[in-house]
Every structure is written in structure tokens, then in C-alpha cells.
N, C-alpha and C positions, 0 to 999 in steps of 0.2 A: 616382404622386402624391407630391409633396414634403412631408415632415413636418418641422415646425420642431424645432430642437435643444432649445429650451426645453420644448416639449410632451413630447419624449422623456425629458427629465430628470425630469419629473413621473411619467411612466410607469415609469421606472426606480425611482423612490422607492417606488411602489406594489409593484413586484416585490420589492424588498428587504424591505419591511414584511411581505409574505406569507411570505417565507423566514424572517424572524425569528420570526413567530408560529407557524411550523410545528413548533416544539418541538426538543428536544435531539437527536432522532434524525436531524436534518439534519446534525448536527455529528459524525457517526460515520464508519465506514469499511467498505470492501468488499474482499475478497480472493478470488483464484481460483488453484488449482494444477492444472496439467495433467500427468499422469504421462507418463513417457518413451515409452510405447507408444501414446499418443494423438496424438502430434505428427508433423508431416511430415518433421522432420529428426532425430527421436530425442532432442530436448532435453526437459528438464523446464522448464516455463514457470510462473513465479509472477507474477501480475498483482495490482496493489494500487492502490486509490483512497484517498488520505488526505484525509479530510473534517474541516475545522475551521472553526467560525464565529468571528465577532468579528474584532478587529484581529490580524492574524497575518502572518508572513513565512516563507517557506521558503528556506533557504540550503543549499548543498551543498559538502562539504569532502572533500578527500583527506587521510585521516589515515595517516601513514606507519607502517611497522613500527617498534616501539620496544623497547629493552632496559630492564630495570628492576632496581633494587637488591634485595638479599635482604630488607630490612626494609620495603619499600614495601607499601602496601595501597590498595584502592579504597574511597573514601569513599561510602557510600550516603546518600541525601538525608535519611533519617529518623534517622540516627545510627549505623547499623551499619557494620562494616568487613569487607572481604573481602581476604584476602592476595593480593597481586599475583603473577602468574606471571613467570618470567624474561624472556619476550619476548612481545609482543602483535602480532597480525597487522595489516597495513595494511587499510584499508577505505574505501569511499565512504560517507559519512554524509550522509543527507538530514535536515537539522535543521529542525524546526518550532519557531521561536524562542520560548522561554519556556514551552512546553507539555510536560507530564510524560509523556503517554502516546502520542505521535504520531510519533516518529522511526523511520526504517527505513534500510536500506542493503544493501550487499553487500561481503564481504571478499575478500582476495586468494586465498583457497582456493575461491572460487566459492560461498560460502554466503550466500544472500540471505534477508532477513527483512522481514516486514510484520506489523502487528497490528491487531486490531479490538476495540472495546469489546463486551462481551457480559455483561450483568448476571446475577448468580447470586442464589440465595435466601439465601445466608449473610449474616447481619446483622453490623454492626460489633462489637457486644458479644459475638458468638459466635466471632469470629475469633481463632485462635491466632497471635500475632505475636511475634517476637523482635527486640528493638532497633527496633521500629516497622515491621518488615517491609521487603521489597524492592519497588521500583517502577521508577523511571526508568532506573537503571543496568543493569537486567537485559538489555536489548537490546544495550547497548554491550559488556557482558561476553561475550555470545554472539558478536558480530561480532569481538571481539578474540581469542577463544580457540578457536572451533569450526573444525575442519578438514573436517567433514561435517555434514549436516543432523541426523543422529541424535545426533552428539556435541553439537550445539547444544541439542537437547532434553535430553540428559543433564546438561549444564552447568546449564541452567535448572532442572530438577527438583531437582538437588542444592541449589541456592540456595533454592528454594521450601521444601524440607524443613528447611533451616536457619533461614530467616528468616520464611517465610510471605509471602503476597502482600498488598500494601498497597492493592489496588484492589478494588472490588466484584466485578469479573470481567472477564476478557479472553481473547482467543484469539490465540496467536502462530502464524504460518505460516512455516516454515523449510524451505528447499529447497536442494539442490545438483544437480549434473548427473546423479546417479543416482536420487534419490528426493526426495519431499516429505513433510514431517511437519506435524502440527497439534497444538498444545498448548493445551488449554482449562484455564485457571487460575482458581481461585476465591479470594475473600478468605480468608486463612488458609493452611493447609498441605494443601489438597485440590486435585487436578488429575487429568487424564487426557490422554494423548497417543496419536495414531494415525498410522500410516504410510498415505499415500495410495496405493491400488493403482496399479500401473504402467499399467493399461489403463482407468483411471477419471479423472474430473475432479471436483475438490472446489471448492465455492463456499460462501462464508460472508458473510452480512450482519452484523447486530449481535445475534446470538443463538447460543448453542451449537448445533451441528448434528451432533455425534457421537451416535449412538444406541446400537447394540448394541456391547458390549465383550466380547472373549474374554480374560478375565484370565489364562488359561493360555498365550496366544499372545504371548510376550514379544518375539518378532521384530517384531510389528506393533502392539503396544499397550504402553504404560507407564502405570501407575496408582499414585497415592499409596497408602500403606499405610492399611488400614482404611476405604477409600472407601465400600464397600457397607455396612459396619457403621455408619458415621457417618450414612448416609442412613436406615438403619433406626431408629437412635436418635432422629433428628429427626422420625420419623413421615412421611417423604417417600416411603418405599419399602416395599412389601410383598414379602418374599422369595419369595412364591408366584408372583409375576409376573416376566416377563422384565425384566432390568435395562436401562433406557433412560436413558443419562446425561443427555441434553438434557431429557427429560421430568422426571427426578428433580431436577436441579439448576438448570435455567435459571429466571431470574426469569419468573413466569407472564405478566406484562404484555408483556415483550419477546418471549416465546415465541409469542404469538398476534398480535403487532402486524402489521398489513398492511404497514407499512414494511419489515419483514423478510421476511415471507412472499412479497410481490410480487417483491422482488429475487431471491430464490432461484428462484421460479417463472420469472421472466424469463430468468435465466441458463440454467436447465435447458431452457427452450424453444429458445434459440439453439443450445444444444449438441446437442440431440437432434432438432430439427425437429418435435417433437410437443408438444401441451399436456401438461404434467406431471400425473401422477396422485398425489393425496395419499394417504399411507399410513394416516392416522388423522385424523378430523375435517377441519378446514380449516387445519391448521398444519404437519403433519408431511410433509416431503418427504425423499427419500433423502439420505444423507450425501454420496454420490458418484454420478455417472452415467457411462455409456459414451456418448461422442459418436458421432454418425452419420457421421463423416468424420475424416480426419486434420486436426489443427488447426495453424494457423500464427499468426504474430504478428498478422496482420490480424483473425483470429477473436477473439483475446484483446482487441484494441483495440475491436472491435465490442461485446463484452460490457461492457467498462469504460465505454463511451460510451452505453449503452442507456437509453432512456427509455420502453420498451415500445411503440415505434412499430409500427403495423400488427398489434397483438395485441388480444385481448379486454380487456386492461388499459389500453389507450391511451385516456386521458381527454382528449386534446387533438389529435384528428386534424388533420394538416396544419398544426399549430401555430397554429390559428385563434384560440386563446385567449391567445397569447403564448408566452413561454419555457416549455419543458416543465418547468423546475425549479420553477416557481411555481404549477403547476396540479395539483391532486389529491395523491395519496399520493406520498411521496418515491421517487425513481428510483435506479438504480445510479449514474448520473452526476448530480451536483447542483451548484448554484451555489457551495456551500461546499467543493467538491473543490479543494484548493489545490495538490495535486501528484498525479501518477499515474505508475506505472512498471510495466514488464514486464521481468522478469529472464529472459533467454534463457540457459539453463545447459546447455552441451554438453560431452560427453567426447570423447576421441580427438584432441585438439589441445591445445596449451599453454593454460593457464587464462586467460592474458592476452588471448588471441584468442577462445577458445571461449565465454567468458562476456561477455554484453553487458547493460548496464543501459539499457534504452530508457526515456527520461524524457520525460513531458509535463508542462508547467508550467501550473497553473490547471486548470480543468475540461477533461477530454480532448475533449469534443464541440467545443470551439472552439480546442483546442490541437493540438500535433503531437508525435509521439513521435520523439525523436532518439537515435541510438545512441552510448552512451559505453562503449567497450571497457574491460574490467576492467583492462587494463594501462596505462591513462592515468596520467601522472605529475602532471598538474594539471587542475583543473576550469576550464572556461571562465569568465572573470572576471565575466561578466554574472550568473552564478548564485551569486555570493558577494560582492555589493556590501555590504561592511561594513568599517569601519576596523579594528575589533578582530576577531581571528580566534581560534579555539580553540587555535591553535598559537603565536600571539604574545602572548596575554594574560598579564598578570602575576597575574591573579586565579585562583582555583581553578576547575576545570572546571564545577562545579555553579553557582558564582556567575556565571560567564560565560553559561551557558545560561539561568538563571532570572532574571537581573537584566541584561537586554540594554541596551546603550547606546540612548538614546532615538531616535537617527536610524535604527536598524535597523527600527523599526516605523512609519516615516514614508514616505510615497510618494516614490519615487525613480525617475525615468524611465530611469536607467542600469541598473536592475535587471530581470532577466528575469521574476522573480515579479510585480512590479508592472506590467510591460509586458503580459504575457499576461493578467493579471487585468483590466487596462484594456480590452484587446481583447474579452475575454469580456463585460464589462459593456456595451460599445458594441453588440455583436451582440445582447445580451439586450434592448436597447431596441426592436429590430425583428427578432426572431429568425426569423420566417417568411420574410422577404424576404432575409435575409443569410446564413443558415446553409448553404444549398446552395453558395454561392460560397466561403465559408470552408472547408467540408469538401472541396470539389473541389480547392482549392489545396493544402491540407495532405495530401490523399490522394496527389497527385502526388509530393510530397516524400517521404512515407513509402514509397511504392511504389518510388521510385528508390533509396532506401536499401536496401530489402529485395532488390530485383533485382540490385543491384550487389554484394551480399554475397559470392557465390561467387567472383567475379573479384578483388575486393579481398582476400579472405582467402587465395586461392591465392597471390597476390603476397606477402602478409604472412607466410605460412608459409615460402615460399622464402627470404624475407629473414631470418626468425627463425632458420632453420637455419644461416645463414652469419654473420649479425650481429644477435643478439638486441636489442642496445641500439638499433640503427638501426630495427628493426621496432617497438619500443616507442615511440620518438620519432615514427615515422610514424603509428601509430594514435592517439597523443596529438594530433598536428596535425590528423589527419582528424576526430576527434571534436570538437575545438575549432572547426575550420573549419565543419563542418555546423551546429554550434550557433550560431555567429555569423551564418551565413546565415539561419537561421530567426528569429533575434532581429531582424535588419534587416527581414526580410519582415513580421514582426508589426508593426513600426513603420510600414511602408508601408501595411499594412491599416488601422491606426488612423488614419493621415492620410487615407486614402481615405474612411473612414466619417465622420470629422469634417467633411471637405469636403462630403460628400454631404448631410449633415443640418444644416450650419451655416446659421443665419438670416442674411439679407442686409439 
């Protein structure tokens, strides 16, 4: 049956209204870390969905290694200053234009970072802050300076000790090819960090998920001074009971919200093949779980795309009620996911080849993951459609990011972000009919990239051993080439959908 384009526009408007009315939890994030003993190639995998509502744009930049003068410092947004180091690392920066809490990336050492909102019980008037605290620049400083995931945590906690955190609460996920770490920060100078066990998988929605802490185990835990004492003084913790960080410090509303509980339940279900068992009441699930198989990139992608299909949480069987993003409680993949990535972090080979930033633009259920090797020297131009860049601007870094040129937040069909978002919106108009076709096409592309990895990398390693510069140029051209191909393919899909539903 042919559906008129005008009717679909009305339907799309209702979908968007539902999303806007669903509350701030739609504009949050999801992250997963798989330890190196849980994966089929021994890699550490860090997957992240970046969810932001409203008018936004995501650009991606290659920030080169830089040398700095002795008197240089990093300017924090609220007034504080951090002495600059002599040299900062190169990194791929995923910029969410104008937003303070949303950027992520991976640096030349193979340290990857993503973060999630996670509200704490600490109120603004109770927070200890110096010079207004630290916020936006924290993640950049980590990417610029950390050579390992643990060092990233140590850099962050030192800054939190000095300035305090300027956000109600957040969780930072930092990983390298050896291990993954989680840092739960609260407003002020209180935090805890945990190393993800090598044989476990960690998943976080928008609530703290670290429970038991061994304060004596400094190899696997890092905690702020006086953390337990602070909880006792606030009346949040009775020292006769076991110390459960999430139970003590998480905002009670977010701790019990179905939008968080369901996401964690859904991920654990996909990882174990069993219905997860709550540890307490109907909110507490384990911090980490052992998967029932060795995991690969496709397993991570399945989790980041999950809408609870064919589970007891599925409120829209067969997508009969429309797009899964607009029906029932929020899912792992939502309409406000504006970018998603899987960092594949492997040891035993040069970092430029062993670490890959698999990027999906827009919601991953209608998008495709493409491999950007860490050694690339430039980003495909469709992913950075902007006249002003962080490297050519005459303005300060903070001014550039928080006061973007007007055209950056206007639709541009030369932009990858706006192209994949347009495709997502068109599929959403008739999700039930179109999603199988979209997923089938993108699955072919992803599988081809994954299956060609061993052959491509064998050639790259041989090339790297004789001519490293040629190998780097080759992997740059490869990453740009496959990115351009999927951009063109997305344009073709848009044209097909518009033609199919255009009124005559």
C-alpha cells in the first residue's frame, strides 16, 4: 500500500512530539566495556551511544600532537587554570557542538573515552568547588595526556581533588588495549573508580552502577579521601551495613527509573542469554557480568542498537505501533542518539593499526559502523563540514566550541551527521516496513569490513615493517574511502525512500 509523503510528515511530527515529551532521560547516554578475556580477539571493547536532544551537530576532528611553552596553561570554562604539559598527544575528537558534557574520542596511545550523565544526591550548595570546578575540559585533558586507561583515571581524580566536579554527577568510561576503567564522579570532590575485570562486561545507563568497593584494593579501586565518612555525616550510610556506592550516592529517582533499569537488564540479557536476576528489589543488577560466549564487534553493535526486541520488555512487537524509539520506556538505542562508536583496542601490533574507532553516525539502528584506524592522518571531510575548525580558528578553544558559527547548526546535505539523521527520520516514518531493508544493507557493509580485517591488517603490518609512512597513508585512504562509500550509499537510500513515498 502506498502511503502519501504528506501523511508520513504528520506521522513523523507525532513521533517527534512523543520523543520530546518523554523527558530528559531521552537525552542521555549508554556505555559498555568488554574486558580482554571476554572478546574473540583479545581486544578490550568500549562501546558508547551519545544521546543529545534538541538542535545539535556532531563533528569529528584529528587533533595533532602539540608542543607547548613553559608558561602555557589550560583555561577551564568556569575560570580555573591548569598548567599545560610540554607536549600533548594527538587524538580523534568527536565534538558535539556547543554541548558541555558530550564529547568523546580516542588518543594516539589507544586510550578511548566516553561518558554518561548519572545524577548524585549531592546538592549544589553542598558541593566543594575551587574556581568554579572542572567540567568540559576534563575529557580533553585526559585524551591529551593519558598513555593508559589507569593514567587517565589518575589524571582525572587529581583534577577532581583540586577543583571539584561542576556537574551533578557523571560516569567516565576509559579503556586501553589492556584494561577498562570506570570513574563515577559527583558534584564536588567525591568519586570512586573501578577496574573492569578482564573476564567481565560492564554496562551503564544513566545511573551509578558500582556497588561493592574494596577500599584496600588499590589495584582495582580508587576512591576520594573521606568518601565513607562523608556518606555517614550526610546520614546516607550506616556503617553497620555493607558499603554500596550506587545505593548510597545515586540520585534515588534515577536509581529506580525504568529507563535505566530496563537498559541494564536488556544488555545483561543479550550478554548472558538469560533473564537477569535482580540483587535487591527491582533496581539492583550486578555491576558486571560474564558473557556466555566470546564477544565480537557485531555483539557490541547489537547491544548498542537494542530496543528489547523479542524479550518480555518488548512493548512494540513487530514494530506494529511505529518506531521503537517512540513507544514505551526509553531503549538503549533512541532517536536522540546522534553518534555511536565502538573502540576496538588491541595489543601486539602497532597502535596505529591495532586500535580502531568504529563510528556510526545518528542512531545506530539505522546507521552503519565504519572503521577509522587510529593511525589516520585526516578525517573524511563529510564528518567535519564546517568553515571554522578548532585548528584554524582565531578564537579561543572554549569560544570556538560554545559559540559555534550559525551555519554549523543548520541542515547541510554535504554533512554526514545531517545525512544519516535525515535517513533515520525517513525510516522512522514507516519503521516496520523499512528497517529490515536498511539493516540488511548495512549489515553487509559491516560484515565485509569485519571479515576483511585479517587480510587488510596482514598487508598493513608487512607494509608498516618496511615503510611505516606508506602504511599510515594506506590506512588513511582506506578509512576515508569506506566512509565516503557509506555516505554515498546513505544518499541513495534517502533518494529511494523519498521516491517511494512522494505524492504524485
